[in-house]
MMTF fields as JSON, N, C-alpha, C and O atoms, coordinates in Angstrom:
{
  "mmtfVersion": "1.0.0",
  "mmtfProducer": "UNKNOWN",
  "numBonds": 335,
  "numAtoms": 336,
  "numGroups": 84,
  "numChains": 1,
  "numModels": 1,
  "chainsPerModel": [1],
  "groupsPerChain": [84],
  "chainIdList": ["A"],
  "bondAtomList": [4, 2, 8, 6, 12, 10, 16, 14, 20, 18, 24, 22, 28, 26, 32, 30, 36, 34, 40, 38, 44, 42, 48, 46, 52, 50, 56, 54, 60, 58, 64, 62, 68, 66, 72, 70, 76, 74, 80, 78, 84, 82, 88, 86, 92, 90, 96, 94, 100, 98, 104, 102, 108, 106, 112, 110, 116, 114, 120, 118, 124, 122, 128, 126, 132, 130, 136, 134, 140, 138, 144, 142, 148, 146, 152, 150, 156, 154, 160, 158, 164, 162, 168, 166, 172, 170, 176, 174, 180, 178, 184, 182, 188, 186, 192, 190, 196, 194, 200, 198, 204, 202, 208, 206, 212, 210, 216, 214, 220, 218, 224, 222, 228, 226, 232, 230, 236, 234, 240, 238, 244, 242, 248, 246, 252, 250, 256, 254, 260, 258, 264, 262, 268, 266, 272, 270, 276, 274, 280, 278, 284, 282, 288, 286, 292, 290, 296, 294, 300, 298, 304, 302, 308, 306, 312, 310, 316, 314, 320, 318, 324, 322, 328, 326, 332, 330],
  "bondOrderList": [1, 1, 1, 1, 1, 1, 1, 1, 1, 1, 1, 1, 1, 1, 1, 1, 1, 1, 1, 1, 1, 1, 1, 1, 1, 1, 1, 1, 1, 1, 1, 1, 1, 1, 1, 1, 1, 1, 1, 1, 1, 1, 1, 1, 1, 1, 1, 1, 1, 1, 1, 1, 1, 1, 1, 1, 1, 1, 1, 1, 1, 1, 1, 1, 1, 1, 1, 1, 1, 1, 1, 1, 1, 1, 1, 1, 1, 1, 1, 1, 1, 1, 1],
  "groupList": [{"groupName": "UNK", "atomNameList": ["N", "CA", "C", "O"], "elementList": ["N", "C", "C", "O"], "formalChargeList": [0, 0, 0, 0], "bondAtomList": [1, 0, 2, 1, 3, 2], "bondOrderList": [1, 1, 2], "singleLetterCode": "X", "chemCompType": "L-PEPTIDE LINKING"}],
  "groupTypeList": [0, 0, 0, 0, 0, 0, 0, 0, 0, 0, 0, 0, 0, 0, 0, 0, 0, 0, 0, 0, 0, 0, 0, 0, 0, 0, 0, 0, 0, 0, 0, 0, 0, 0, 0, 0, 0, 0, 0, 0, 0, 0, 0, 0, 0, 0, 0, 0, 0, 0, 0, 0, 0, 0, 0, 0, 0, 0, 0, 0, 0, 0, 0, 0, 0, 0, 0, 0, 0, 0, 0, 0, 0, 0, 0, 0, 0, 0, 0, 0, 0, 0, 0, 0],
  "groupIdList": [1, 2, 3, 4, 5, 6, 7, 8, 9, 10, 11, 12, 13, 14, 15, 16, 17, 18, 19, 20, 21, 22, 23, 24, 25, 26, 27, 28, 29, 30, 31, 32, 33, 34, 35, 36, 37, 38, 39, 40, 41, 42, 43, 44, 45, 46, 47, 48, 49, 50, 51, 52, 53, 54, 55, 56, 57, 58, 59, 60, 61, 62, 63, 64, 65, 66, 67, 68, 69, 70, 71, 72, 73, 74, 75, 76, 77, 78, 79, 80, 81, 82, 83, 84],
  "secStructList": [7, 7, 7, 6, 2, 2, 2, 2, 2, 6, 7, 7, 1, 7, 7, 3, 3, 3, 7, 7, 6, 6, 7, 1, 1, 1, 7, 6, 0, 0, 0, 0, 0, 2, 2, 2, 2, 2, 1, 6, 6, 7, 3, 3, 3, 7, 7, 6, 6, 7, 7, 1, 7, 6, 6, 1, 6, 6, 2, 2, 2, 2, 2, 2, 2, 2, 2, 2, 6, 6, 6, 7, 7, 4, 4, 4, 7, 7, 7, 2, 2, 2, 2, 7],
  "xCoordList": [-10.041, -9.543, -9.329, -8.801, -9.95, -10.065, -8.626, -8.01, -8.343, -6.818, -7.278, -7.828, -6.722, -7.131, -6.12, -6.035, -4.897, -3.789, -4.377, -3.548, -5.381, -5.744, -6.701, -7.057, -6.903, -7.668, -6.688, -6.791, -5.787, -4.565, -4.365, -4.699, -3.91, -3.27, -3.655, -2.826, -5.459, -6.512, -6.666, -7.626, -5.791, -6.102, -5.43, -4.297, -6.097, -5.333, -5.448, -5.351, -5.595, -5.798, -4.34, -4.043, -3.714, -2.731, -3.054, -3.97, -1.872, -1.827, -1.198, -0.209, -0.815, -0.078, 0.014, -0.742, 0.938, 1.206, 1.688, 2.467, 1.906, 2.329, 2.448, 1.369, 3.356, 3.49, 4.847, 5.714, 5.191, 5.869, 6.712, 6.234, 8.13, 9.272, 9.388, 10.192, 8.584, 8.551, 7.378, 7.134, 6.432, 4.875, 5.006, 5.357, 4.761, 5.343, 3.639, 3.367, 2.454, 1.164, 1.26, 1.19, 1.398, 1.259, 2.485, 2.576, 3.629, 4.858, 4.797, 3.714, 5.516, 5.872, 6.341, 5.791, 7.042, 7.252, 6.275, 5.744, 5.302, 3.955, 2.685, 1.801, 3.028, 1.647, 2.1, 1.792, 2.592, 3.236, 3.55, 2.938, 5.289, 5.725, 5.109, 5.47, 4.285, 3.808, 2.557, 2.249, 1.781, 0.389, 1.862, 1.706, 2.804, 3.23, 3.65, 3.66, 4.106, 4.358, 3.543, 3.908, 1.884, 1.251, -0.016, -0.993, 0.215, -0.634, 0.728, 1.804, 0.56, 1.429, 1.456, 0.399, 2.466, 2.622, 2.663, 3.104, 2.242, 2.068, 3.714, 4.818, 3.294, 4.278, 4.452, 3.419, 5.305, 5.561, 6.415, 7.394, 6.019, 6.515, 6.714, 5.757, 7.819, 8.128, 8.37, 9.077, 7.663, 8.006, 8.42, 7.606, 10.086, 10.447, 10.274, 9.844, 10.676, 10.329, 9.263, 9.328, 7.49, 6.815, 5.931, 6.445, 4.937, 4.013, 3.328, 3.635, 2.388, 1.194, 0.282, -0.457, 0.162, -0.812, -0.27, -0.817, 0.485, 1.308, -0.041, 0.156, -0.887, -1.511, -2.146, -2.713, -1.945, -1.927, -0.86, -0.844, 0.259, 1.659, 2.975, 3.807, 1.974, 3.073, 2.139, 2.371, 1.016, 0.036, 0.806, 0.88, 1.406, 2.203, 2.544, 2.244, 3.596, 4.436, 3.196, 2.978, 2.391, 1.593, 0.316, -0.356, 0.258, -0.572, 0.311, 0.128, 1.323, 2.623, 2.497, 2.269, 2.638, 2.565, 1.035, 0.926, -0.255, -1.174, -1.584, -2.671, -0.903, -1.119, -0.076, -0.349, 1.04, 1.975, 1.005, 0.593, 0.567, -0.061, -0.994, -1.158, -1.74, -2.897, -2.185, -2.933, -0.982, -0.736, -1.235, -1.7, -1.042, -0.868, -0.031, 0.633, 0.206, 1.324, 0.721, -0.15, 1.187, 0.56, 0.506, -0.194, 1.089, 0.936, -0.067, -0.276, -0.504, -1.844, -2.567, -3.293, -2.776, -4.355, -4.809, -4.306, -5.837, -7.272, -7.793, -8.023, -7.933, -8.275, -10.284, -10.687, -11.185, -12.202, -12.621, -12.918, -12.647, -12.594, -11.84, -12.776, -10.816, -10.514, -10.793, -10.56, -11.461, -12.52, -13.801, -14.458, -14.292, -15.772, -15.824, -16.914],
  "yCoordList": [-22.229, -20.479, -20.138, -20.64, -19.104, -18.121, -17.349, -16.43, -17.9, -17.402, -15.958, -15.838, -14.938, -13.734, -13.349, -12.136, -14.322, -13.491, -13.04, -12.307, -13.171, -12.924, -11.409, -10.654, -11.443, -10.244, -8.834, -7.623, -9.668, -8.96, -7.954, -6.776, -8.585, -8.788, -7.275, -6.378, -7.083, -5.898, -4.907, -4.182, -4.535, -3.096, -2.41, -2.684, -1.369, -0.033, 1.127, 2.189, 1.183, 2.529, 1.982, 0.911, 3.496, 3.586, 3.113, 3.418, 2.033, 1.107, 1.185, 0.975, 1.389, 1.223, -0.017, -0.101, -0.785, -2.253, -1.85, -1.05, -1.745, -1.758, -2.713, -3.258, -3.19, -4.768, -4.801, -4.228, -5.221, -5.694, -6.639, -7.713, -6.517, -6.677, -8.002, -8.93, -7.854, -8.879, -9.463, -9.986, -9.425, -9.883, -11.621, -12.404, -11.678, -13.756, -14.074, -15.049, -13.197, -14.183, -14.214, -15.256, -13.134, -13.049, -12.709, -11.489, -13.265, -13.293, -11.952, -11.999, -11.098, -10.197, -10.755, -10.625, -11.174, -12.695, -13.046, -12.236, -14.008, -14.679, -13.649, -13.878, -12.274, -11.17, -10.206, -9.98, -9.389, -8.283, -7.976, -7.338, -8.941, -8.636, -9.38, -9.039, -10.27, -11.013, -10.414, -10.616, -9.661, -8.472, -7.352, -7.077, -6.845, -6.073, -6.314, -5.449, -7.662, -8.358, -8.177, -7.863, -8.535, -8.506, -7.642, -8.011, -6.626, -5.297, -4.488, -4.27, -4.087, -3.594, -2.019, -1.403, -1.54, 0.178, 0.173, 1.186, -0.87, -0.613, -0.29, -0.799, 0.699, 0.928, -0.264, -0.623, -0.576, -1.534, -0.457, 0.109, -0.288, 0.307, -1.063, -1.835, -1.342, -2.328, -1.482, -0.532, -1.632, -1.151, -1.953, -2.657, -1.901, -2.231, -2.511, -1.666, -4.068, -4.449, -4.022, -3.63, -3.726, -3.845, -5.39, -6.438, -5.461, -6.557, -6.958, -6.414, -7.804, -7.528, -7.075, -7.463, -5.682, -4.846, -3.468, -2.6, -3.044, -1.965, -0.617, 0.537, -1.115, 0.103, 0.787, 1.853, 0.211, 0.137, 0.516, 1.722, 0.144, 0.36, 1.833, 2.632, 1.061, 2.121, 3.027, 3.052, 3.938, 4.599, 5.656, 5.715, 6.55, 7.827, 7.67, 8.43, 5.905, 5.892, 5.59, 6.336, 4.734, 4.449, 5.464, 5.308, 6.54, 7.555, 8.346, 8.761, 8.449, 9.625, 8.941, 9.513, 7.231, 6.593, 6.963, 7.317, 6.682, 7.21, 8.637, 8.994, 9.315, 10.817, 11.076, 11.921, 10.232, 10.854, 10.028, 10.938, 9.015, 8.348, 9.256, 9.365, 10.02, 10.765, 12.169, 13.147, 12.353, 13.458, 14.777, 15.86, 14.413, 15.86, 15.752, 14.718, 16.456, 16.685, 17.046, 17.913, 16.231, 16.584, 18.037, 18.419, 18.966, 20.292, 21.306, 22.513, 20.111, 20.814, 20.021, 19.85, 19.168, 18.835, 19.329, 19.278, 19.93, 20.471, 19.427, 18.243, 20.197, 19.3, 19.489, 20.3, 18.462, 18.772, 20.084, 20.97, 20.223, 21.892, 22.957, 23.678, 23.311, 24.175, 24.291, 25.293, 22.897, 23.133, 23.506, 23.609, 23.761, 23.999, 25.216, 25.77],
  "zCoordList": [-2.739, -2.774, -4.215, -5.207, -3.891, -5.121, -5.791, -5.249, -6.913, -7.633, -8.607, -9.702, -7.552, -8.806, -9.377, -9.567, -9.893, -10.475, -11.82, -12.359, -12.514, -13.907, -13.942, -14.846, -12.322, -12.246, -11.863, -12.055, -11.274, -10.815, -12.361, -12.484, -13.117, -14.636, -14.975, -15.128, -15.097, -15.594, -14.808, -15.069, -13.592, -13.191, -13.889, -14.284, -14.137, -14.768, -13.952, -14.567, -12.955, -12.466, -11.221, -10.692, -11.186, -9.977, -8.781, -8.019, -8.671, -7.258, -6.698, -7.4, -5.602, -4.574, -3.378, -2.41, -3.648, -2.636, -1.728, -2.247, -0.289, 0.819, 1.549, 1.781, 2.05, 2.728, 3.433, 2.773, 4.382, 5.469, 5.224, 4.858, 5.35, 5.381, 6.649, 6.564, 7.571, 8.954, 9.2, 10.287, 8.081, 8.836, 8.722, 7.84, 9.427, 9.458, 9.724, 10.426, 9.125, 8.889, 7.152, 6.501, 6.686, 4.911, 4.73, 4.864, 4.454, 4.196, 2.863, 2.28, 2.452, 1.326, 0.08, -1.014, 0.249, -1.159, -1.23, -1.99, -0.859, -1.013, -1.582, -2.408, -0.68, -1.553, -1.587, -2.757, -1.309, -1.559, -2.949, -3.805, -2.95, -3.948, -5.414, -6.541, -5.17, -6.284, -6.808, -7.982, -5.996, -6.333, -6.762, -7.951, -6.379, -7.385, -8.538, -9.413, -8.739, -10.12, -11.314, -12.447, -10.676, -11.235, -11.67, -12.322, -11.233, -11.022, -12.111, -11.556, -13.659, -14.249, -13.768, -13.63, -13.574, -13.245, -11.469, -10.926, -10.694, -9.43, -8.513, -8.708, -7.553, -7.034, -5.53, -4.967, -5.219, -4.013, -3.222, -3.706, -2.194, -0.769, 0.271, 0.328, 1.009, 1.887, 2.644, 2.306, 4.322, 5.074, 6.141, 6.738, 6.562, 7.306, 8.583, 9.367, 9.035, 10.272, 10.539, 11.704, 9.812, 10.392, 10.893, 10.503, 11.543, 11.789, 10.853, 9.792, 10.775, 9.939, 9.574, 8.668, 10.603, 10.746, 10.342, 11.023, 9.599, 9.595, 9.006, 8.628, 9.098, 8.877, 10.566, 10.805, 11.034, 12.779, 13.082, 12.837, 13.562, 13.38, 13.15, 13.58, 11.813, 10.668, 10.128, 8.92, 10.444, 10.188, 9.239, 8.012, 10.359, 9.857, 8.328, 7.407, 8.276, 6.729, 6.008, 5.054, 6.223, 5.246, 4.639, 3.62, 5.658, 5.001, 4.107, 2.963, 4.928, 3.308, 2.29, 1.225, 2.362, 0.843, -0.063, -1.237, 1.177, -0.017, 0.055, -0.399, 0.508, 0.17, -1.307, -2.16, -1.361, -2.022, -3.171, -3.89, -3.572, -4.383, -4.634, -5.85, -3.95, -4.434, -4.578, -4.605, -4.662, -5.368, -4.423, -4.778, -3.516, -2.078, -1.321, -1.391, -0.584, 0.576, 1.518, 1.446, 2.999, 4.472, 4.613, 5.551, 3.895, 4.732, 3.676, 3.552, 3.058, 1.896, 2.013, 1.034, 3.143, 3.646, 4.478, 5.6, 4.233, 5.842, 6.572, 6.327, 7.594, 8.549, 7.998, 7.163, 8.792, 8.433, 8.858, 8.056, 10.142, 11.199, 9.994, 9.65, 9.342, 8.651, 7.272, 6.596, 6.747, 5.58, 5.563, 4.526, 6.877, 6.942, 7.253, 7.398]
}
């Protein structure tokens, strides 16, 4: 197994760590919280009660957090047809 902890310490880009507090496959304490601790200046978002696949089950929450990271608001995002 590869140890990426030293690589995580070198990340200097805005970083969003999203993890669920109920992930039974990869527990937050072993992954999300540790990643947040290694990536300086990262932002940790914990999705309460979400399973392992939060990008599927909690897509609205994950997408909202991603848009916030990118400095956008959902009201200002245009759809593909609006942009054409």
